N, C-alpha and C positions, 0 to 999 in steps of 0.2 A: 197519643202512642196506640189507643183504640181504633181513630181512624186511621192509623199506617198499617194496620190488619194484627196486632199483637192480639192475644183473648183474654180473655176476663182471669184468667189462671195467671196466664205468666204476667200480668198487668199487677194481679195481688203480688205474686209471690218476687216480681219485683221491689216492691212497696214495701211488703213486710220485712226482707234480705237489708236494704236499706235502713228502716228502723234499727234492726238486730245488730247493724254495722258500724251505726253512730253509737247504743246502746254498749257497745265493746267497747268502742275509742273513748266514749265519752267518760267507763270505767279504768278503765288501763292509766289514761293520761291524770286524771286524776285520782290514782294511786301514786302515781309517778309523783304528781306534786304532794301530796301528804307526807309520802315516805322519803323524799327527798326535803321536803320542809324538814321534818325529822330532825333527819341526819344536821342537816344546818343548822338546827337549832342545838342541836348536845353539842354541836363542834361548838359552835359560840360561849355555851354557856358551861361546857366542861373543861375549859379552859383555868376560871379562874376558881368556880365556885364549888367544884369535886364533884359532882351530878355528872351520871353515866345515863345520855338518853342517846337511843340508837332507833335510826330509820330503818333498819336491817330489819327488825324484830316485827315478828305478823301474831297479831291476839287471832281464836282461834275464831274471833267474832267478826273478821275479818270476814273469811269466806262464808258465814252466814248472810252478810251482807251485800254480798258479792250477786250469792242467789238470790236473794230477792231483788236486788238492781235488775237482773237478766229479767227474771219474771215480770217484773214490772215494767220492762223496756217493752219485754213481746207483748205485754197486752196493750202498751201503749201504740206500739205497732202495730197491730192490731186494727184497730178504727178507720184510721186511710185508708188501706191497704182494705179491708170491706166496705167503705165506701165509694173506694176508686173500679172493685169488682162489680156494684150494685148500678153504675151511673148507666144509661142509657145514649148508646152513640147518638141515636136521629134524632131523640126528643132536647140533647144537648147542641146538638149544630142546626137544629129548626127555631130555636130558641133566642128573641132578640137580643 
């Protein structure tokens, strides 16, 4: 992208947003699978065992987990974005 005229800032921004998008999608899909699986498990076990398990219940700790995952994902997205920001285009194109 740098060879096609993108600035360092634009490349940094795009890579960082891509990392955050993957983080948010991963969190959303993971929560859907986890809560959906708990709901299916609750329906399966609740029929004959008398247990009440619901996938619709949210624990307070899940919000802390989501915040921690967002922070970790953003820090993880910073590394490749920073490396792309510091890449020298002329040196990269001239190396064999």
